[in-house]
C-alpha positions as a Markdown table, in Angstrom:
| # | Residue | x | y | z |
|---|---|---|---|---|
| 1 | Unk | -59.7 | 7.1 | 20.3 |
| 2 | Unk | -57.7 | 10.2 | 19.7 |
| 3 | Unk | -59.2 | 11.9 | 22.7 |
| 4 | Unk | -57.9 | 8.9 | 24.8 |
| 5 | Unk | -54.5 | 9.2 | 23.2 |
| 6 | Unk | -54.4 | 13.0 | 24.0 |
| 7 | Unk | -55.2 | 12.4 | 27.6 |
| 8 | Unk | -52.7 | 9.6 | 27.8 |
| 9 | Unk | -49.9 | 11.9 | 26.6 |
| 10 | Unk | -50.9 | 14.5 | 29.1 |
| 11 | Unk | -51.0 | 11.9 | 31.9 |
| 12 | Unk | -47.6 | 10.6 | 30.9 |
| 13 | Unk | -46.2 | 14.2 | 30.9 |
| 14 | Unk | -47.5 | 14.7 | 34.5 |
| 15 | Unk | -46.0 | 11.3 | 35.5 |
| 16 | Unk | -42.6 | 12.3 | 34.1 |
| 17 | Unk | -42.8 | 15.6 | 36.0 |
| 18 | Unk | -43.8 | 14.0 | 39.3 |
| 19 | Unk | -41.0 | 11.4 | 39.1 |
| 20 | Unk | -38.3 | 14.0 | 38.4 |
| 21 | Unk | -39.5 | 16.3 | 41.2 |
| 22 | Unk | -39.6 | 13.4 | 43.6 |
| 23 | Unk | -36.1 | 12.4 | 42.5 |
| 24 | Unk | -35.0 | 16.0 | 43.0 |
| 25 | Unk | -36.3 | 16.0 | 46.6 |
| 26 | Unk | -34.9 | 12.5 | 47.3 |
| 27 | Unk | -32.1 | 11.6 | 44.8 |
| 28 | Unk | -31.3 | 8.3 | 46.4 |
| 29 | Unk | -34.7 | 7.0 | 45.1 |
| 30 | Unk | -33.3 | 7.1 | 41.6 |
| 31 | Unk | -29.8 | 5.7 | 42.4 |
| 32 | Unk | -28.4 | 3.1 | 40.1 |
| 33 | Unk | -28.6 | -0.3 | 41.9 |
| 34 | Unk | -25.2 | -1.6 | 40.6 |
| 35 | Unk | -23.0 | 1.4 | 41.0 |
| 36 | Unk | -24.9 | 3.4 | 43.6 |
| 37 | Unk | -24.5 | 6.6 | 41.6 |
| 38 | Unk | -27.1 | 9.3 | 42.1 |
| 39 | Unk | -28.2 | 11.7 | 39.4 |
| 40 | Unk | -27.3 | 15.3 | 40.0 |
| 41 | Unk | -30.0 | 17.6 | 41.2 |
| 42 | Unk | -29.4 | 20.0 | 38.3 |
| 43 | Unk | -30.0 | 17.2 | 35.8 |
| 44 | Unk | -33.2 | 16.1 | 37.6 |
| 45 | Unk | -34.4 | 19.7 | 37.6 |
| 46 | Unk | -33.7 | 20.1 | 33.9 |
| 47 | Unk | -35.4 | 16.8 | 33.2 |
| 48 | Unk | -38.5 | 17.8 | 35.2 |
| 49 | Unk | -38.6 | 21.1 | 33.2 |
| 50 | Unk | -37.9 | 19.7 | 29.7 |
| 51 | Unk | -39.0 | 16.1 | 29.9 |
| 52 | Unk | -42.8 | 16.6 | 29.9 |
| 53 | Unk | -42.7 | 19.3 | 27.2 |
| 54 | Unk | -43.0 | 17.0 | 24.1 |
| 55 | Unk | -45.7 | 14.6 | 25.5 |
| 56 | Unk | -47.7 | 17.5 | 26.9 |
| 57 | Unk | -47.5 | 19.4 | 23.6 |
| 58 | Unk | -48.5 | 16.3 | 21.6 |
| 59 | Unk | -51.4 | 15.6 | 24.0 |
| 60 | Unk | -52.6 | 19.2 | 24.0 |
| 61 | Unk | -52.3 | 19.4 | 20.2 |
| 62 | Unk | -54.4 | 16.3 | 19.8 |
| 63 | Unk | -57.1 | 17.5 | 22.2 |
| 64 | Unk | -57.2 | 20.9 | 20.6 |
| 65 | Unk | -57.5 | 19.5 | 17.1 |
| 66 | Unk | -60.4 | 17.4 | 18.2 |
| 67 | Unk | -62.3 | 20.5 | 19.0 |
| 68 | Unk | -61.6 | 22.3 | 15.7 |
| 69 | Unk | -64.4 | 21.8 | 13.1 |
């Protein structure tokens, strides 16, 4: 069960990274429907860099601790 949770965290981190990078390439994809505002590229790049850190760290820690006797 914990192995699945670790891999799920890593997959979620990868998903966050991909969404932010795609949004960086095409910011209109993440535009607000009501106001039409588009997030800044700097904010998207920062989110792509920092967003996946916590889920990836959690998933990696769970997977590493599974291997420790």
